[in-house]
C-alpha positions in Angstrom: 44.6 39.5 -25.8 43.3 36.5 -27.7 45.6 33.6 -28.5 45.6 32.3 -32.1 46.5 28.7 -32.8 47.8 28.4 -36.4 48.5 24.7 -36.4 47.4 21.9 -34.2 48.9 18.4 -34.5 47.3 15.4 -32.8 48.9 12.0 -32.8 47.6 8.8 -31.3 48.8 5.3 -31.0 46.0 2.7 -30.7 46.9 -0.7 -29.3 44.4 -3.5 -29.0 44.9 -4.7 -25.4 43.3 -8.2 -25.7 45.4 -9.4 -28.6 42.5 -10.6 -30.8 40.9 -8.8 -33.7 37.2 -9.0 -34.3 35.7 -9.2 -37.8 34.4 -5.6 -37.8 37.8 -4.2 -36.7 39.6 -5.9 -39.6 37.1 -4.8 -42.2 36.9 -1.2 -41.0 33.4 -0.7 -42.3 31.7 0.3 -39.1 29.5 3.4 -39.4 31.4 5.1 -36.6 34.7 4.7 -38.4 33.1 5.9 -41.7 31.9 9.1 -39.9 35.3 9.7 -38.4 37.0 9.3 -41.8 34.4 11.5 -43.5 35.0 14.3 -40.9 38.8 14.0 -41.3 38.5 14.2 -45.1 36.3 17.3 -44.8 38.8 19.0 -42.5 41.7 18.2 -44.8 39.8 19.6 -47.8 39.1 22.8 -45.9 42.7 23.2 -45.0 43.8 22.7 -48.6 41.2 25.1 -49.9 42.4 27.8 -47.4 46.0 27.3 -48.6 45.0 27.7 -52.2 43.3 31.1 -51.4 46.5 32.5 -50.0 
């Protein structure tokens, strides 16, 4: 019998261990961060679209 997961909540706390911030971390313009943000936005839009279909 397959298991269906209807909602998955992931929470994370990120702590900078060395106590200093680099210039790229403050600006938040790194390509990796932009890719993560774009993926998150896409997933949220898909969820909202599915909710509107119901």
